[in-house]
N, C-alpha and C positions, 0 to 999 in steps of 0.2 A: 804706403810711403815711398816716395822716390828720393833719390839723392838731391835733386832740385828742391823738392819740398822741404827736406831736412834743413837746408840752409835759409829758408825764409825766416823773417823776423819772428813770426809767431811760434816757430819751432826751435829757435836758437838754443833754448835751454837743454834740448836733448843732446847737444854737443858739449855741454859742460863737463869739465873733468870731475865734477863732484857727483855725477850720476853713479849710484851704486846698486840699486835694487829695482826690480820690475815694477813695484808700485810707484815709484818715482817716474818711470817712463809712462806708465799708464796715465798718471795725472798730468804730465806734461803734454801727452797726446790729447788731453781734454776729456778723458773718461773718468767716471766716478767709481768708487769701490763697489758699487752695486752692478758694474758692468764687467767685473772680472771673468765672468763666464761667458761673455759675449764673444761670438766668433769675429766680428769686425775688430774688437779690442785686441784679441789674440793676434790676428793677422797683422794689424798695424804695428804691434809691438815686435813681432818677429821680423817684419820687413825693415824696421827701424834698426834693430840689432844687427840685422845682416849688413846694412850699410855701415854702421859704426864699426863693426868687426872688419869689414872690407877695407875701410879707411885706416885701420890699425890705430884707432884712438882709444879703444878699450880692449880689455882682455878679461878672461874669467879669473876673478881673484879667488873665489871659493864656491864650491858647491856646498850650500849650507846644510840641507837634510840628507844629502847623498855623499858622505865624505869619500866613498870608494871612487867616485868620479874625479876626484882631485888628483889622483895618480895617472889619469889617462890623458894622452895628447889627442886633441880632436881637431878635425877640420871645421871650418865654419858651418858647413852643412850638418855635421855631426853635433855641433853645439846646439844649433837651432832645433834639430830633430829632438835632441835630449830635453831641451827646455819645453818644446811642444808636447812631449810624452809625460813629463812631469807636471805639466799645467792640466791637471785632470778636469773632467766635466764636473761642475759644481763647486770648484775651487773658490775659496774666499780669501780675505786678506792674509791671514796667517799661513795659508797654503802657498799663496803667491810670493809672500815675503820670504819664505824659507826655501825657495828653489835655488837662487844663484846670487852671487854678489860680484859686481863688476869692479874693476879699478882702471884708472887712466894708464895708457901705455907710457912707459918712461920717457921716451922721446917727446911725447905730447906735453906732459906736465913740465919736464924740464925746460922746453922751449917757451912755454907760456910763462913760466916763472922768470926766465931771463927778460921777457918783455914787461915784467912788473905785476903779473898776476899774483894775488895773495888769497889767503883763506876768506878774506872780508871783501874782496873785489866783486862788484856786480858783474855778472858774466855778460849780459847784453850790452852794458856800457863798454866793458872791456873789448868785446868783439867790434863794436861800432867805432870806438875811438883809438884803439891801438892796433887792431888787425885789419879791419876793413873787410875784404873778401875772404872769409874763413875757409871756404872750399878750396880756393887757390892757395891759401897759406898752408893748408894741410898737404896738398899735393906737392907743394915746393919743399916743405920741411920733413915730411915722412921719410923714414929710411926705406930703402928699396924692399926689404923683407924683415918681418918681425914675427915673433912666435905668438900666436893667439891665445896660448894657454900658459902664461908666465907664472905658474904657481911655484 
């Protein structure tokens, strides 16, 4: 996944502030639950997460099955490395589900709500009709520096 691909219409739901778990990202990338152990699936998920973290639209809300990690401040590379390590060979849905939970960065959700986003708004419609160029909007509205581990 490249940043350009992330903002294509077919991938727009990956930028939704409602993305919370790895299985959601896997599904939005077009993979099924039988592909959780596939190298391409893992690579696509990790590259997508890298972009979302670099854009500061998500943060680690909670490490679900490894609460000791919740006390650590990590760089983006450390976050990705940790997810990669916890995503063991042969992992299935419960394993993937229990790795990590994401949340939208405060600046992201606050600015989207100011523009009229609600819990029932269709994300694709909202981006197309209220925002337009989401990539440009993010770059314009993102704070200069945020904490990737806002626990």
